[in-house]
C-alpha positions as CSV (number, residue, x, y, z in Angstrom):
1,M,0.0,-0.1,-0.2
2,A,3.0,2.3,1.1
3,V,4.4,1.9,-2.8
4,R,0.9,2.7,-4.2
5,I,1.1,5.8,-2.3
6,Y,4.5,7.1,-3.0
7,S,3.7,6.4,-6.5
8,L,0.3,8.7,-6.7
9,A,2.1,11.1,-4.8
10,K,5.0,11.2,-7.1
11,D,2.5,11.5,-10.3
12,L,1.0,14.7,-8.7
13,G,4.5,16.1,-7.6
14,L,3.9,15.7,-3.7
15,D,5.9,13.9,-1.1
16,S,3.6,10.9,0.4
17,K,3.2,12.9,3.9
18,E,1.7,15.8,1.5
19,L,-0.3,13.4,-0.1
20,V,-2.1,12.4,3.2
21,D,-2.4,15.6,5.0
22,L,-4.4,16.8,1.4
23,C,-6.4,13.2,1.7
24,T,-7.3,14.4,5.5
25,R,-8.7,17.5,4.6
26,L,-10.7,16.8,1.8
27,G,-12.2,13.9,4.2
28,I,-10.6,11.0,2.4
29,L,-9.8,8.9,5.1
30,N,-10.5,4.9,4.5
31,K,-10.8,2.7,7.5
32,G,-8.2,4.2,9.7
33,S,-5.3,3.0,7.4
34,A,-2.6,5.0,5.8
35,L,-5.9,5.8,3.1
36,A,-6.4,2.3,2.9
37,S,-7.7,1.7,-0.6
38,V,-8.5,5.1,-2.1
39,D,-9.2,4.5,-5.5
40,D,-12.4,5.5,-7.2
41,E,-9.6,6.2,-9.7
42,E,-7.6,7.6,-6.8
43,I,-10.2,9.9,-5.6
44,A,-10.5,11.3,-9.1
45,R,-6.7,11.4,-8.8
46,V,-7.3,13.6,-5.3
47,N,-10.0,15.6,-7.1
48,D,-7.5,16.4,-10.2
49,H,-5.0,17.9,-7.7
50,L,-7.4,20.0,-6.3
51,R,-6.7,21.4,-10.4
52,R,-3.9,23.0,-8.1
53,S,-6.7,25.7,-7.7
54,G,-7.2,25.7,-3.9
55,E,-4.1,26.6,-1.7
56,I,-2.3,28.2,-5.0
57,F,-5.5,30.1,-5.7
58,E,-5.8,31.5,-2.0
59,D,-2.0,32.3,-2.4
60,H,-2.3,34.2,-5.4
61,I,-5.8,36.3,-3.9
62,K,-2.8,36.9,-0.8
63,Q,-0.8,38.5,-3.2
64,S,-2.9,40.4,-5.2
65,P,-5.8,41.0,-3.3
66,T,-7.9,43.3,-5.8
67,H,-6.8,42.2,-9.5
68,V,-7.0,38.3,-9.7
69,R,-5.7,37.1,-13.1
70,W,-5.5,33.1,-13.3
71,S,-5.9,32.2,-16.9
72,R,-5.2,29.0,-18.4
73,K,-4.7,27.3,-15.0
74,G,-6.5,24.6,-15.2
75,V,-9.1,25.7,-12.8
76,S,-12.8,24.0,-12.7
77,I,-13.3,24.0,-8.9
78,L,-13.1,27.5,-6.7
79,P,-12.6,27.8,-3.0
80,E,-15.2,28.7,-0.5
81,S,-13.2,31.1,0.8
82,L,-13.4,32.9,-2.4
83,T,-16.7,34.3,-1.5
84,N,-14.7,35.8,1.7
85,S,-12.5,38.0,-0.6
86,K,-14.8,41.5,-0.7
87,E,-11.6,43.3,-1.9
88,I,-11.3,41.8,-5.6
89,V,-12.5,43.9,-8.4
90,E,-11.0,42.3,-11.6
91,L,-11.6,38.4,-11.7
92,D,-9.9,36.6,-14.8
93,L,-10.5,33.3,-15.0
94,S,-10.4,32.8,-18.9
95,F,-9.2,29.6,-20.6
96,N,-10.0,27.5,-18.1
97,K,-12.9,25.0,-16.8
98,V,-15.2,26.6,-14.4
99,G,-18.4,25.8,-15.6
100,L,-17.8,21.9,-14.6
101,S,-19.0,22.6,-11.2
102,E,-21.6,25.3,-11.0
103,N,-20.6,26.0,-7.0
104,S,-17.8,27.9,-8.6
105,V,-20.2,29.7,-10.9
106,E,-22.3,30.7,-8.1
107,R,-19.3,31.7,-5.5
108,I,-18.5,34.0,-8.0
109,S,-21.8,35.7,-8.0
110,K,-21.2,36.7,-4.4
111,L,-18.0,38.9,-5.4
112,V,-20.1,42.3,-5.4
113,S,-17.4,44.4,-5.7
114,L,-16.5,43.0,-9.0
115,T,-15.8,45.7,-11.7
116,S,-14.6,43.6,-14.4
117,L,-15.3,39.6,-14.6
118,N,-13.5,37.7,-17.6
119,L,-15.0,34.1,-17.8
120,A,-14.2,33.4,-21.3
121,E,-13.4,30.0,-22.9
122,N,-14.5,28.2,-20.0
123,S,-17.6,25.0,-19.8
124,I,-20.2,27.2,-18.6
125,G,-23.7,26.5,-20.1
126,V,-26.2,28.1,-17.7
127,L,-25.5,31.5,-15.3
128,P,-27.4,31.6,-11.9
129,E,-29.9,34.7,-11.3
130,S,-27.7,35.4,-8.6
131,F,-24.9,37.4,-11.1
132,G,-27.9,40.1,-11.1
133,K,-26.0,41.0,-7.6
134,L,-22.6,42.1,-9.6
135,V,-24.3,45.4,-9.7
136,N,-20.7,47.0,-9.9
137,L,-19.8,45.1,-12.6
138,E,-18.5,47.2,-15.9
139,V,-17.1,44.6,-17.9
140,L,-18.2,40.8,-18.4
141,D,-16.6,38.5,-20.6
142,L,-18.7,35.4,-21.4
143,S,-17.0,34.7,-24.8
144,G,-16.4,30.9,-26.0
145,N,-18.8,29.1,-23.5
146,R,-21.8,26.7,-24.0
147,I,-24.4,29.7,-23.0
148,S,-27.8,29.9,-25.3
149,T,-29.6,32.0,-22.5
150,L,-28.8,35.0,-20.1
151,P,-30.7,35.2,-16.5
152,K,-33.1,38.1,-16.5
153,S,-31.4,39.5,-13.5
154,L,-28.4,41.1,-15.9
155,G,-30.5,43.4,-16.6
156,R,-29.6,44.7,-13.4
157,L,-25.8,45.5,-14.4
158,K,-26.6,49.4,-15.1
159,R,-23.0,50.5,-14.8
160,L,-21.9,47.3,-17.3
161,K,-20.0,49.1,-20.6
162,T,-18.9,45.9,-22.1
163,L,-20.9,42.7,-22.8
164,R,-18.9,40.1,-25.0
165,I,-20.9,36.8,-25.4
166,A,-19.6,35.8,-28.7
167,R,-19.2,32.6,-29.8
168,N,-21.6,30.8,-27.7
169,T,-25.3,29.3,-29.0
170,F,-27.7,32.5,-28.5
171,S,-30.3,32.1,-31.3
172,N,-31.6,35.5,-30.3
173,L,-31.0,38.5,-27.7
174,P,-33.0,39.0,-24.7
175,D,-35.5,41.8,-24.4
176,F,-34.0,43.0,-21.1
177,L,-30.7,43.3,-22.3
178,S,-31.8,47.2,-24.0
179,E,-32.1,48.3,-20.0
180,L,-28.5,48.4,-20.1
181,E,-28.4,52.0,-20.8
182,Q,-24.2,52.7,-20.3
183,L,-23.4,49.7,-22.3
184,A,-20.7,50.7,-25.0
185,C,-19.3,47.6,-26.2
186,L,-21.6,44.8,-27.4
187,D,-20.0,41.8,-28.9
188,V,-22.3,38.7,-30.0
189,S,-20.2,37.4,-32.6
190,G,-20.1,33.5,-33.5
191,N,-23.5,32.9,-32.4
192,Q,-27.0,31.6,-34.2
193,L,-28.8,34.6,-34.7
194,L,-31.0,35.3,-37.1
195,S,-32.3,39.2,-36.8
196,V,-30.9,42.0,-34.5
197,P,-33.8,43.4,-32.5
198,I,-35.6,46.7,-33.2
199,W,-34.4,47.5,-30.1
200,I,-31.3,48.0,-30.2
201,S,-31.8,51.7,-30.7
202,K,-32.2,51.9,-27.5
203,L,-28.5,51.4,-26.3
204,Q,-27.6,55.0,-27.2
205,S,-24.2,54.6,-25.5
206,L,-23.0,51.6,-27.7
207,S,-20.0,52.8,-30.0
208,L,-19.0,49.2,-31.0
209,L,-20.9,46.3,-32.1
210,S,-19.9,43.0,-33.5
211,I,-22.8,40.7,-34.9
212,S,-19.9,39.1,-37.2
213,Q,-20.7,35.3,-38.0
214,N,-24.2,34.9,-37.6
215,K,-27.0,34.0,-39.7
216,L,-28.4,37.6,-40.4
217,E,-30.2,38.3,-43.9
218,T,-31.0,42.2,-43.4
219,L,-29.9,44.4,-40.8
220,P,-32.5,46.9,-39.2
221,N,-32.6,50.8,-39.8
222,E,-32.7,50.6,-36.0
223,V,-29.1,50.1,-36.3
224,T,-28.5,53.6,-37.9
225,E,-30.0,55.3,-35.2
226,L,-26.9,54.5,-33.0
227,A,-25.6,58.3,-32.7
228,H,-22.4,57.0,-31.0
229,L,-21.5,54.1,-32.9
230,V,-17.9,53.9,-34.0
231,E,-17.1,50.3,-35.2
232,L,-20.0,48.2,-36.7
233,R,-18.6,44.5,-37.2
234,I,-20.9,42.4,-39.5
235,N,-18.7,39.9,-41.2
236,E,-19.8,36.3,-42.2
237,N,-23.7,36.7,-42.3
238,M,-26.2,36.4,-45.3
239,L,-26.9,40.2,-45.8
240,T,-27.6,41.2,-49.1
241,K,-27.8,44.8,-48.7
242,L,-26.4,47.4,-46.1
243,P,-29.2,49.6,-44.5
244,D,-30.1,52.6,-46.7
245,S,-30.3,55.0,-44.1
246,I,-26.5,54.0,-43.1
247,G,-25.0,57.8,-43.5
248,R,-27.1,58.7,-40.0
249,C,-24.1,56.8,-38.5
250,R,-21.9,59.6,-38.4
251,S,-19.6,59.1,-35.6
252,L,-19.1,55.7,-37.7
253,K,-14.9,55.1,-38.1
254,I,-15.1,51.6,-38.9
255,L,-17.1,49.5,-41.0
256,L,-16.5,45.4,-41.5
257,A,-18.7,43.8,-43.8
258,N,-16.5,40.8,-45.6
259,N,-18.1,37.9,-46.9
260,N,-21.6,38.5,-47.1
261,S,-23.6,39.0,-50.4
262,V,-24.3,42.7,-50.5
263,G,-25.0,43.8,-53.8
264,H,-24.6,47.8,-53.7
265,I,-22.9,50.4,-51.7
266,P,-25.6,52.5,-50.5
267,K,-25.0,56.4,-52.1
268,D,-26.6,57.3,-48.2
269,I,-22.5,55.9,-46.8
270,A,-21.5,59.9,-47.9
271,G,-23.0,60.5,-44.4
272,C,-20.5,58.7,-42.5
273,G,-18.0,61.7,-43.0
274,D,-15.6,60.4,-40.3
275,L,-15.2,56.9,-41.8
276,E,-11.6,55.8,-42.0
277,K,-11.9,52.2,-42.6
278,L,-14.3,50.4,-44.8
279,E,-14.0,46.8,-45.7
280,L,-16.4,44.8,-47.9
281,K,-14.6,42.5,-49.4
282,Y,-16.1,39.1,-50.7
283,N,-19.3,40.3,-51.5
284,K,-21.2,40.8,-54.8
285,I,-20.7,44.4,-55.4
286,Q,-20.7,46.0,-59.1
287,N,-20.6,49.2,-58.9
288,V,-19.0,51.8,-56.8
289,P,-21.2,55.1,-56.3
290,D,-19.8,58.8,-56.9
291,E,-20.7,59.2,-53.1
292,I,-17.6,57.5,-52.1
293,G,-15.1,60.7,-52.8
294,L,-17.3,62.3,-50.4
295,L,-15.4,60.4,-47.4
296,P,-12.3,62.9,-46.6
297,K,-11.1,60.9,-43.6
298,L,-11.0,57.3,-44.9
299,Q,-7.7,55.5,-44.9
300,T,-8.9,51.9,-45.8
301,L,-10.9,50.8,-48.2
302,H,-10.8,46.8,-49.4
303,L,-13.2,46.0,-52.0
304,S,-11.2,42.6,-53.1
305,N,-13.5,39.7,-54.7
306,N,-16.2,41.4,-56.1
307,N,-17.7,41.9,-59.4
308,I,-17.0,45.8,-59.7
309,S,-15.6,46.8,-63.5
310,S,-14.6,50.2,-63.0
311,L,-14.4,52.9,-60.3
312,P,-15.4,56.5,-60.0
313,D,-13.3,59.2,-60.7
314,S,-14.3,60.9,-57.5
315,I,-12.1,58.0,-56.0
316,G,-9.4,60.9,-56.6
317,S,-10.7,62.7,-53.9
318,L,-9.9,60.3,-51.0
319,T,-6.6,62.1,-50.2
320,S,-6.5,60.5,-47.1
321,L,-6.8,57.1,-48.1
322,E,-3.1,55.0,-47.1
323,N,-4.2,51.2,-48.3
324,M,-6.8,50.2,-51.3
325,D,-7.5,46.5,-51.8
326,L,-8.9,46.1,-55.4
327,S,-8.1,42.7,-55.9
328,G,-10.4,39.5,-57.7
329,N,-12.6,41.9,-59.4
330,R,-13.4,42.6,-63.5
331,L,-12.0,46.0,-63.8
332,V,-11.2,47.3,-67.0
333,W,-9.2,50.4,-66.4
334,L,-8.6,53.1,-63.6
335,P,-9.8,56.7,-63.8
336,V,-7.0,58.5,-64.4
337,S,-7.7,60.4,-60.9
338,T,-6.6,57.7,-59.1
339,Q,-3.0,59.2,-59.4
340,R,-4.4,61.8,-57.3
341,L,-4.4,59.4,-54.4
342,L,-0.6,59.3,-54.5
343,P,2.0,61.7,-52.4
344,P,1.8,64.9,-52.6
345,T,-1.6,65.3,-53.0
346,G,-2.7,62.0,-51.7
347,M,-1.3,59.4,-48.9
348,L,-1.5,55.9,-50.5
349,T,1.3,53.7,-50.0
350,E,-0.2,50.0,-50.8
351,I,-2.5,49.0,-53.6
352,S,-3.6,45.4,-54.4
353,L,-5.0,45.0,-57.9
354,H,-4.2,41.4,-58.4
355,D,-6.3,39.5,-60.6
356,N,-8.0,41.7,-62.4
357,P,-6.8,40.6,-66.2
358,E,-8.0,43.4,-68.1
359,L,-6.1,45.8,-66.2
360,R,-2.8,44.0,-68.0
361,I,-0.6,44.6,-64.8
362,P,2.2,42.2,-65.0
363,A,2.2,40.3,-61.6
364,E,5.6,41.2,-61.1
365,I,4.4,45.0,-60.7
366,L,1.8,44.3,-58.6
367,E,3.7,42.0,-56.2
368,R,6.9,44.1,-55.7
369,K,7.5,45.1,-51.6
370,S,8.3,48.9,-50.8
371,T,11.5,47.6,-49.7
372,E,11.9,46.7,-53.3
373,I,11.8,50.1,-54.5
374,N,13.3,53.3,-54.6
375,P,12.7,54.5,-50.8
376,S,11.6,57.9,-52.2
377,A,8.8,55.8,-53.7
378,T,5.8,53.6,-52.6
379,Q,4.4,50.4,-53.5
380,A,1.0,52.1,-54.9
381,A,3.5,54.5,-56.8
382,S,5.3,51.8,-58.7
383,V,2.1,50.3,-59.8
384,L,0.0,53.3,-61.1
385,K,3.0,55.0,-62.9
386,F,3.4,52.2,-64.6
387,Y,-0.2,51.9,-65.5
388,F,-0.5,55.2,-66.9
389,R,2.5,55.3,-68.4
390,R,1.2,52.6,-70.5
391,Q,-1.8,54.1,-71.0
392,S,-0.2,57.5,-72.3
393,G,1.2,55.7,-75.1
394,P,1.5,52.5,-77.5
395,S,2.1,49.6,-75.7
396,R,2.3,45.6,-76.6
397,K,2.6,42.0,-75.2
398,L,5.9,41.4,-74.5
399,R,6.4,37.7,-76.1
400,E,9.6,37.0,-74.6
401,A,10.8,34.3,-72.5
402,K,14.0,32.6,-71.2
403,I,15.0,29.0,-71.0
404,L,17.9,28.0,-68.8
405,L,19.4,24.6,-69.5
406,V,20.9,23.6,-66.5
407,G,23.0,20.6,-64.4
408,Q,26.6,19.0,-64.6
409,G,29.1,19.0,-67.1
410,G,28.6,16.1,-69.9
411,V,25.3,15.8,-69.4
412,G,23.7,16.3,-72.9
413,K,22.6,20.2,-72.0
414,S,23.6,21.2,-75.6
415,S,22.0,18.4,-77.3
416,I,18.7,18.7,-75.8
417,A,19.0,22.5,-76.8
418,K,19.7,21.9,-80.6
419,H,16.6,19.2,-80.6
420,L,14.2,21.8,-79.6
421,L,15.5,24.5,-81.9
422,D,15.9,22.1,-84.7
423,P,13.4,18.4,-85.0
424,N,16.0,17.2,-87.7
425,F,19.3,17.7,-85.6
426,I,21.2,14.6,-85.6
427,L,23.7,14.1,-82.6
428,N,27.2,14.2,-83.2
429,R,29.5,12.5,-80.6
430,K,32.3,14.4,-81.4
431,E,31.3,17.6,-80.7
432,S,32.9,19.5,-77.9
433,Q,31.5,20.5,-74.6
434,T,30.1,24.2,-73.8
435,N,32.6,26.7,-72.7
436,G,31.0,29.4,-70.6
437,I,27.3,30.3,-71.7
438,A,25.9,29.6,-75.4
439,I,22.4,32.0,-76.0
440,L,20.3,30.5,-78.7
441,E,17.5,31.8,-79.9
442,W,14.1,29.8,-80.8
443,C,10.8,31.1,-81.8
444,V,7.7,29.2,-80.3
445,A,4.4,30.0,-82.0
446,E,0.7,29.6,-80.8
447,T,-0.7,26.3,-82.3
448,P,-4.5,27.1,-82.5
449,R,-6.2,23.5,-82.2
450,T,-9.9,22.1,-83.4
451,F,-13.2,22.5,-81.1
452,E,-12.8,19.5,-78.3
453,P,-16.1,20.0,-76.2
454,K,-15.1,18.3,-73.0
455,T,-18.7,18.1,-71.6
456,I,-21.1,16.8,-74.1
457,S,-20.8,15.7,-78.0
458,E,-23.6,16.2,-80.5
459,K,-23.9,12.2,-80.5
460,S,-25.0,12.4,-76.8
461,I,-27.5,15.4,-77.3
462,V,-29.0,12.8,-80.0
463,R,-28.8,10.1,-78.4
464,Y,-29.7,11.3,-74.4
465,F,-32.1,14.0,-74.8
466,T,-35.3,14.9,-75.9
467,K,-36.1,17.1,-78.6
468,R,-36.4,20.4,-76.5
469,H,-33.6,19.8,-74.8
470,R,-31.9,18.5,-77.6
471,R,-32.4,22.8,-79.2
472,E,-30.8,23.6,-75.8
473,Q,-27.9,22.3,-75.9
474,A,-27.1,22.2,-79.7
475,E,-27.6,26.0,-78.8
476,R,-25.0,25.9,-76.0
477,L,-22.9,23.8,-78.0
478,K,-22.9,26.3,-81.4
479,V,-22.0,29.3,-78.6
480,A,-19.2,27.3,-77.1
481,R,-17.7,26.4,-81.0
482,K,-18.1,30.2,-81.5
483,A,-16.6,31.0,-78.4
484,W,-13.6,28.5,-79.3
485,D,-12.9,29.8,-82.7
486,E,-13.0,33.2,-81.4
487,E,-9.9,32.3,-79.0
488,M,-8.1,30.3,-82.1
489,E,-8.7,33.3,-83.8
490,R,-7.1,35.5,-81.8
491,L,-4.1,32.8,-81.0
492,R,-3.3,33.1,-84.6
493,K,-2.7,37.0,-84.7
494,L,-0.2,36.8,-81.6
495,P,3.6,36.7,-82.8
496,P,5.5,33.9,-81.4
497,V,7.6,34.3,-78.7
498,R,10.9,34.8,-79.2
499,V,12.9,32.4,-76.6
500,N,16.5,33.2,-75.5
501,V,18.0,29.5,-74.5
502,W,21.0,29.5,-72.7
503,D,22.7,26.9,-72.3
504,F,25.3,26.7,-69.2
505,G,28.7,24.5,-69.8
506,G,28.4,22.6,-66.4
507,Q,31.8,23.5,-65.4
508,E,31.2,26.9,-65.3
509,I,28.1,28.0,-63.7
510,M,29.4,27.9,-60.1
511,H,27.5,28.7,-56.9
512,S,29.5,32.1,-56.7
513,T,27.9,33.0,-59.8
514,H,24.4,31.6,-58.9
515,Q,22.8,35.0,-58.3
516,F,23.8,36.8,-61.7
517,F,22.7,33.8,-64.2
518,L,19.3,32.0,-62.4
519,T,17.0,34.6,-62.9
520,Q,13.1,34.4,-62.4
521,R,10.6,34.7,-65.4
522,S,12.2,31.9,-66.5
523,L,12.0,28.3,-67.8
524,Y,14.2,25.8,-66.5
525,L,15.7,22.5,-67.9
526,L,17.5,20.5,-65.1
527,V,19.3,17.6,-67.0
528,L,20.6,14.5,-65.6
529,D,22.3,11.7,-67.1
530,A,20.6,8.4,-66.7
531,R,24.0,6.6,-66.6
532,S,24.6,8.6,-63.2
533,G,22.8,8.7,-60.0
534,E,21.0,11.4,-58.9
535,H,23.4,12.2,-56.2
536,E,25.8,12.7,-58.9
537,G,23.9,14.7,-60.8
538,N,23.6,17.1,-57.4
539,L,19.8,17.0,-58.3
540,H,18.8,18.0,-55.1
541,E,20.8,20.9,-54.9
542,W,20.0,22.6,-58.4
543,L,16.5,22.1,-57.6
544,K,17.4,23.8,-54.3
545,T,19.1,26.5,-56.0
546,I,16.6,27.2,-58.9
547,Q,13.7,27.5,-56.2
548,G,16.4,30.4,-54.5
549,F,17.0,32.0,-57.1
550,G,14.2,31.4,-60.0
551,G,11.1,32.3,-57.7
552,S,8.1,30.4,-59.0
553,S,9.9,29.5,-62.5
554,P,8.7,26.2,-63.7
555,V,11.1,23.4,-63.8
556,L,11.2,20.4,-66.3
557,L,13.8,17.4,-65.4
558,V,15.0,16.1,-68.2
559,I,16.8,12.3,-67.4
560,N,19.0,12.2,-70.9
561,K,21.1,9.2,-72.1
562,C,18.1,6.6,-71.8
563,E,19.5,3.9,-74.1
564,P,19.1,0.5,-72.7
565,P,20.4,-0.8,-70.2
566,H,20.6,2.9,-68.6
567,N,17.3,3.9,-66.6
568,L,17.6,6.3,-63.7
569,Q,15.1,5.7,-61.4
570,L,13.8,8.5,-59.0
571,D,11.4,9.0,-56.3
572,V,9.0,11.3,-58.6
573,T,6.3,11.4,-56.1
574,R,8.4,12.4,-53.3
575,L,10.5,14.7,-56.0
576,K,6.9,16.9,-56.6
577,L,6.0,16.8,-52.7
578,D,9.4,18.3,-52.0
579,Y,9.9,20.7,-55.4
580,S,6.4,21.8,-55.6
581,P,5.3,24.0,-57.4
582,N,8.3,24.3,-59.3
583,L,8.6,21.2,-60.5
584,V,6.1,20.5,-63.1
585,G,7.3,17.5,-65.0
586,I,10.0,14.4,-65.7
587,Y,10.6,13.4,-68.9
588,Y,13.4,10.5,-70.0
589,V,15.1,11.3,-73.4
590,S,17.8,10.1,-75.7
591,C,19.8,12.3,-77.6
592,E,21.0,9.7,-80.1
593,S,17.7,7.5,-80.7
594,K,15.6,11.0,-80.3
595,Q,13.2,9.3,-77.6
596,G,11.0,11.4,-75.7
597,I,12.5,14.4,-77.8
598,G,9.1,15.3,-79.3
599,Q,7.2,14.9,-75.9
600,L,9.5,17.3,-74.5
601,R,9.8,20.0,-77.2
602,A,5.8,19.9,-76.7
603,A,6.1,20.3,-73.0
604,V,8.6,23.1,-73.4
605,E,6.3,25.2,-76.1
606,Q,3.6,24.8,-73.2
607,Q,5.6,26.1,-70.6
608,V,7.0,29.1,-72.9
609,L,3.5,29.9,-74.0
610,H,1.7,29.6,-70.4
611,L,4.9,32.0,-68.7
612,P,2.8,34.5,-67.0
613,H,4.6,37.2,-68.1
614,V,4.5,36.2,-71.6
615,N,1.6,38.5,-72.3
616,D,2.4,41.2,-70.1
617,E,1.2,44.6,-72.1
618,L,4.4,46.7,-71.5
619,P,4.8,50.3,-72.7
620,E,6.6,50.7,-76.5
621,T,9.3,52.9,-74.7
622,Y,10.3,49.5,-72.9
623,F,11.0,47.9,-76.2
624,D,12.9,50.8,-77.7
625,V,15.0,50.8,-75.0
626,K,15.4,47.2,-75.1
627,S,16.5,47.3,-78.9
628,E,18.9,50.1,-78.5
629,M,20.6,47.8,-75.1
630,E,20.5,44.9,-77.4
631,L,22.3,47.2,-80.0
632,L,24.8,48.4,-78.1
633,A,25.9,44.9,-76.7
634,E,27.1,44.2,-80.3
635,S,30.1,46.4,-79.7
636,E,30.2,46.6,-75.9
637,D,30.2,43.8,-73.0
638,F,29.1,46.1,-70.0
639,I,27.3,49.4,-69.5
640,T,27.3,51.8,-66.5
641,Q,24.3,52.4,-64.8
642,D,24.4,55.9,-65.1
643,R,24.5,55.3,-69.3
644,Y,21.4,53.0,-68.9
645,K,19.5,56.0,-67.2
646,V,20.7,58.4,-70.2
647,V,19.4,55.5,-72.7
648,C,15.9,55.5,-70.3
649,Q,15.8,59.1,-70.5
650,K,16.4,59.2,-74.4
651,N,13.2,56.8,-74.7
652,Q,11.2,59.3,-72.4
653,I,11.6,56.9,-69.1
654,H,12.4,59.3,-66.6
655,D,11.5,58.5,-63.3
656,D,14.0,56.3,-61.4
657,D,11.4,53.3,-60.2
658,S,10.7,53.1,-63.9
659,Q,14.0,52.6,-64.8
660,R,14.5,50.0,-61.7
661,I,11.2,47.7,-63.1
662,L,12.4,48.0,-66.8
663,L,16.2,46.9,-65.8
664,Q,14.8,43.8,-63.7
665,F,12.6,42.8,-66.5
666,L,15.7,42.9,-69.0
667,H,17.9,41.1,-66.4
668,D,14.9,38.7,-66.0
669,L,14.8,37.9,-70.1
670,G,18.9,37.8,-70.2
671,S,19.3,41.0,-72.2
672,V,21.0,42.3,-69.5
673,L,22.6,41.2,-66.2
674,H,22.0,43.2,-63.3
675,Y,22.1,42.0,-60.0
676,D,20.4,44.5,-57.4
677,D,20.2,42.8,-53.8
678,P,20.2,45.8,-50.9
679,R,21.3,43.1,-48.7
680,Q,24.7,42.1,-50.4
681,H,26.5,45.3,-50.2
682,Y,29.3,43.7,-51.5
683,L,28.2,43.9,-55.1
684,V,28.9,46.5,-57.4
685,Y,25.3,47.8,-58.6
686,D,26.4,50.6,-61.4
687,T,27.6,47.9,-64.0
688,N,25.2,46.1,-66.0
689,V,26.4,43.0,-68.4
690,L,25.1,43.3,-72.2
691,N,27.1,40.1,-73.2
692,P,27.3,37.3,-70.7
693,E,29.0,35.5,-73.2
C-alpha cells in the first residue's frame, strides 16, 4: 500500500506525507489506515489535485487581493474562501474549466465589488440568477462558452459598459439587454442570430457593435440610429444589402462587412463623414457610387473579390487613403483621378490590383514590396505609374521568354537545346562541351487546335435528350464552338514568342555566380545523365538553387541518355512533393535515338506559352530601350548605370522607379545582367553586363 501511495504522490508532484495531509483535509479517510484503498480512480486523482486551484489560488489572492488574473491554469473548482475576498475588483478566469462546477459559478456571484469579470473560454452552460447581484460590474466577458440564454437579472447591471458573449449558442438576444443604458461595447459574434432586435436603438451609448459570424439576412435601420456608434462589424453573415440609412451613423469610423452577399454600396454612405476604414471584401458589389469620394477621412478601402468593373472619378478625392485593395474584381480601367491618391496630393502607399486581368498589369509589378523599390517611391506609386505610363502611349505584348538549361557538365544540355531548335538535328558524338554560356534564339508559335468540347458531344445530344432539350444543348454547343473559334483566331494573330535559350557549361556556373544567371520569369530544364545517380547529378542541390533564385519559375527535369540498359529510377512522388510547385514535369529522353524528344519539345512549348509574363502589356518605350541595349551589346560587354539612365531618358523613361522596373525585366529576359539586392552590400550595382557570353 505504501508503494501505491508513493506512486500516486510522485505522479502529483507531492511527497507521501503531503498527499496524506491533502486527503485528510478533503475527508478521504478509509478505514483508519493510510488511506487504505483510496481508488475511485484514486479519488479522481485527488480531485485532479484540486486542479492546483485551492491553496495556490488562495496564495495568489493574498499576493494580489484586488486584481486576480488566473487565466489558463486549468481551474475547475473555486475554493469557498473566495467568497470572503470582498476586495476583488477584477477577476480573470478565462481559458479554464470553471463551468464544470456549478458551485464555482455561484461563488463568483458573491463578489459584489467586482467591476471586471472574464469567464471566456470555459465550459459554462448556464449562468445563475444571482449574477444580477454584481451591480458594480462594468466589464463582463462570457465568450467561448455554451450559453444559450442569459438570466433576466443581468438587466440590473446598470453600470455594465462591455458585454462579450461571442462564440456561444444564442439564437436571439433577450429584451432586458435594452435596459443596459451605459453599454458601450456589445460583441455577439459567432452565434446563431437570425435577426437584430429593433430595441438595439435604445443602446445609445454603444460605440462598438460586433455581430459577425451569425445568420443575419438583413440589418434593421434601427442600427443606424446609434448616434455614438464608432465601429460596426457584420462580417460573415448572409446580408444582401446595407441599410439605406447607413449615413445616419455620423460617428462611424470602422465598417467591416466582409464575406456577405451585399450587392451595392448605399449612396447614403456619404453621410459617414468620419469613416476611416471600409471593408466589403467577398461580396457581390458591381458598382462603386460617386458618393464614395465624399469620405475625406477614409484611410483603408478594401473591396476585393467582388464584381466591380470600374471606379468613379471621385475616387481621386480620397486623399487620406493609405491602403486600397481591389484585387479579384473585373476592373477594365482605372480613372486618371486615381493618380491624385499618390503623394504629394494624396497618401496612398499600398494598392492591390491582383486578379484583374483586363488591367494587364504584370504580376511582378503588383507584387513588388516597398523594400524593393526606390525609398523615395512606394508600392502604390510603382503600380500606378506603370499603369498610366502604358495608358499614355502605345504598348504591346512582351512575347519573349528565357529558357535555362542547367546541370552538371557532360549530361547533354547542348544536344537537348539543339533538338529543341531543330527537330532534324542529328547528334554528333565528337562535339566538344560548351565552354561558358551559349545563348541560342528560338521562336515558339501558338498552335490553334480544333474544337473539342469537354462536357458534351453532338452524338450524346441526339441519343440522350428530348427534342426540346436537344435544341437547348445544341444551342449551347454552338455558342461554345463560336467562343472557341474566336479564341483560336486570337491565338493565330499573336506573334510567336521569342525564346532566349541559355545553355550553361556545367563546369562554369559555380555557386558564387548563380545569383547573376539564375533569374525569375524563366523556364528551367534541369538535365541529368541516366547513367549516373541523382547524387552524382546533384539533383537536390540544383532544385534548391533554382527555388532560391528562380522564384516561382517552372522546372522540367530531363533524364538524358536513356538508351538501354540505362534507366535512372527516381522517387517521383517525393520529388514533386518536395519541390512543388516549381517541378512541373519529368521526361526521359535520348538525344541519340530521339526517344522522348518530341514529348519534351511539346512540353517546353506549352510551358513557354503559359509563362505568366509572356503576354504582359508593356509600354512601347520599354521596347525602345531594350532594342538600344541589344544594339550596344554588339560592340560593348558592359554598360554603367549612369549610361543606362541616359538611354532610358532618351526614350522618355525618366523616373527612377520605372527605370528599375525595366532593368529587372531586362535582367530576367537575359538582355542585361544586373544584380540588385540591397542585402548584399559587396556587390557593385552600377555595372550591367550586356554580353554574358
